[in-house]
N, C-alpha and C positions, 0 to 999 in steps of 0.2 A: 504494500500500500504506500502511495506517495503521501508523505506528511504535509507537503506544501505543493501548491499548483506550479506548473512549469509554463513559461511564456514562450510561444513560438516566435522565432526571429522574423519569419516571413509575414504571418498574419497578425502578429502582435496579440493573439488571443491566448488565454490561459487554458490549460487542461490538467485534469487530475484523474488518476486511475486507482481503482481498488479491486480486489479479487474476493469473491464470495466462495467459500468452500462449503459444499454440502455433500452428504453421503449419496451413493448411487441410488439407494432406495428413496431418498428424499427427491432427487432429481427426476426419477422415473415415475413419480406419482403426479399425474396430471391435475390432481386436486390442489397441489401446492402452488403458491404464487410467490415469486421472489421480487421484492420491490427495493429500489434504490432511490432515496430522496436526498437532495442537496440544497442547501441555502448558501448563496454567495453574495458578496457585495459588488455591485456593478459600478461603483463610483458615486452613485447618488442614493440608491435604495438597495434593499436586500431582494434578490430574486430567488424564487423557489422553483426547482426543476425536479421532476419525478418520472421514473420509468419503471416498468414491470415486465416480467416474463413468467409464463406458466411452465410447470414441469412438463416433460415430454415423454409420454408413454410409448410413442411409436418407435423410438430408436432403441428400445430395450431388447437385448438378445440374451436369452438364458444360457447357462453353461452347456446345457444339452443341445440347444440350437447351434451354438458355436462349434461344438464337437461334431455335430452332424454336417455342418457346412464344410469344416475342414476335411472330414472323411469323403464327402462328395467331390471336393476339389482333388484330393489324392486319387480317387478312383478315376476321375476324368483324365488326369495326367497319365495314369497307368494305361488306360485304354488308348490314348493317343500314341504312347510308346509302342504298344503291341500292334496297333494298326500300322504304324510306320515300319516296324520289323517285318510284318507280313507282306506289306507292299514291296519292301526291299527284296524279300525272298522270291516273290512273284516275278519281279523284274529280272533278278539274276537267273532264275529258271527260264524265263522267256528268252533272254539273250543267248543263253547256252543252247537252247533248242534251235534258235535261228541259226547259230553258228554251225550246228550239226547238220542242218538241211542245206547249208550253203547259200541261204537267202541273205544273210548279213555279211557284207564285205567291208569290215571296219579296217581301213588302212591296207588292205591286201590288193 
């Protein structure tokens, strides 16, 4: 958290940041509302600014879903490797059969 506001050299505006830490269960509860309120002096009067955000249920992934997703990715990768190996074996067999029939004249 910044204890004091920082002034931008280009815009001459001040900014201040802070970080709210909440547990995963608190964040993934869409019933929770997180609000930040700030009062600052603008040179003449105090200004009040407030912003809020709701917890987000949609982005939650359980450990079981995460494990399933990883397993699906691993299976997909293995299938691509097996498919590539089978295609390589097919091409090798095809080329040797062509050479055997005399139809393929590679450099001869």
